[in-house]
C-alpha positions as CSV (number, residue, x, y, z in Angstrom):
1,M,29.8,-39.2,-1.6
2,K,33.4,-38.7,-2.7
3,R,33.8,-36.7,-6.0
4,R,36.0,-38.2,-8.7
5,K,38.8,-36.0,-9.9
6,N,38.6,-35.5,-13.6
7,K,41.6,-36.2,-15.7
8,K,42.8,-33.4,-18.0
9,I,42.7,-34.5,-21.6
10,E,45.6,-33.4,-23.6
11,F,46.4,-33.9,-27.3
12,K,50.0,-33.7,-28.5
13,S,49.0,-32.7,-32.1
14,V,45.9,-32.3,-34.3
15,K,46.4,-35.9,-35.5
16,D,45.6,-37.1,-31.9
17,L,42.2,-35.4,-31.9
18,P,39.1,-37.6,-32.3
19,P,37.2,-37.3,-35.6
20,I,34.7,-34.4,-35.6
21,A,32.1,-33.3,-38.0
22,V,33.1,-30.2,-40.0
23,S,31.5,-28.3,-42.8
24,L,33.2,-28.9,-46.1
25,G,31.9,-25.7,-47.6
26,S,31.5,-22.1,-46.7
27,M,28.3,-21.1,-45.0
28,S,27.7,-18.7,-47.9
29,F,26.5,-21.8,-49.8
30,N,24.1,-22.8,-47.0
31,C,21.1,-20.5,-47.2
32,T,19.5,-21.3,-43.9
33,G,17.0,-18.5,-43.8
34,T,14.2,-20.8,-44.8
35,W,14.6,-22.8,-41.6
36,R,13.1,-20.2,-39.3
37,N,9.5,-19.8,-38.1
38,V,10.2,-16.5,-36.3
39,K,12.5,-13.7,-37.2
40,P,14.2,-10.9,-35.3
41,L,13.2,-7.3,-36.2
42,I,15.4,-4.4,-35.1
43,D,13.6,-1.3,-33.8
44,Y,16.1,1.4,-34.7
45,E,14.4,3.9,-32.4
46,K,15.5,1.8,-29.4
47,C,18.8,0.5,-30.8
48,N,22.0,2.3,-29.6
49,N,24.2,0.5,-32.1
50,C,26.2,-1.2,-29.4
51,G,27.0,-4.3,-31.6
52,I,26.0,-6.9,-29.0
53,C,23.6,-8.6,-31.4
54,W,26.4,-8.8,-34.0
55,K,28.8,-10.2,-31.4
56,F,26.4,-13.0,-30.2
57,C,24.9,-14.0,-33.6
58,P,26.1,-17.7,-34.0
59,D,25.6,-17.6,-37.8
60,A,27.2,-14.2,-38.5
61,C,24.1,-13.0,-40.3
62,I,24.2,-9.6,-38.6
63,Y,26.5,-7.1,-40.1
64,V,27.1,-3.4,-39.6
65,K,26.3,-1.0,-42.3
66,D,26.6,2.8,-41.8
67,G,27.1,2.1,-38.1
68,R,23.9,0.2,-37.7
69,P,23.2,-3.5,-37.3
70,V,21.5,-5.2,-40.3
71,I,20.1,-8.7,-40.3
72,D,20.7,-10.8,-43.4
73,Y,17.5,-12.9,-43.5
74,Y,18.9,-15.1,-46.2
75,Y,21.0,-16.7,-43.6
76,C,19.2,-16.0,-40.3
77,K,17.8,-19.2,-38.8
78,G,15.6,-17.3,-36.2
79,C,17.4,-18.5,-33.1
80,I,16.6,-15.1,-31.5
81,I,19.9,-15.1,-29.5
82,C,20.3,-11.5,-30.7
83,A,17.0,-10.5,-29.2
84,E,17.8,-12.2,-25.9
85,E,21.2,-10.5,-25.6
86,C,20.1,-7.0,-26.7
87,P,20.4,-4.8,-23.6
88,R,17.9,-2.2,-24.9
89,K,15.4,-4.9,-26.0
90,A,15.5,-3.3,-29.5
91,I,15.0,-6.6,-31.3
92,E,11.5,-8.1,-31.3
93,T,10.5,-11.5,-32.4
94,V,8.0,-11.6,-35.2
95,K,6.3,-14.7,-36.5
96,E,7.5,-15.6,-40.0
97,E,4.9,-15.4,-42.7
């Protein structure tokens, strides 16, 4: 079976882009912490403060305070990407109460 060659899509300006959904407000107004059914918990004994959890958090709810990662549960949706990416396995998944 012969493969089709994909055409490269190019847009000359922003006006040429198709309509896309965008947030009209800051995420600071969207308190998404109530969405989760599991939450990440950092074991600071295992954590080496590498910042990978902070880097991969899609909602920017992990911040660094005094050189250590801190999870803002007010915004954390419980996607657990931080736990999956942690090389030291210092973030465990706990069922939300």
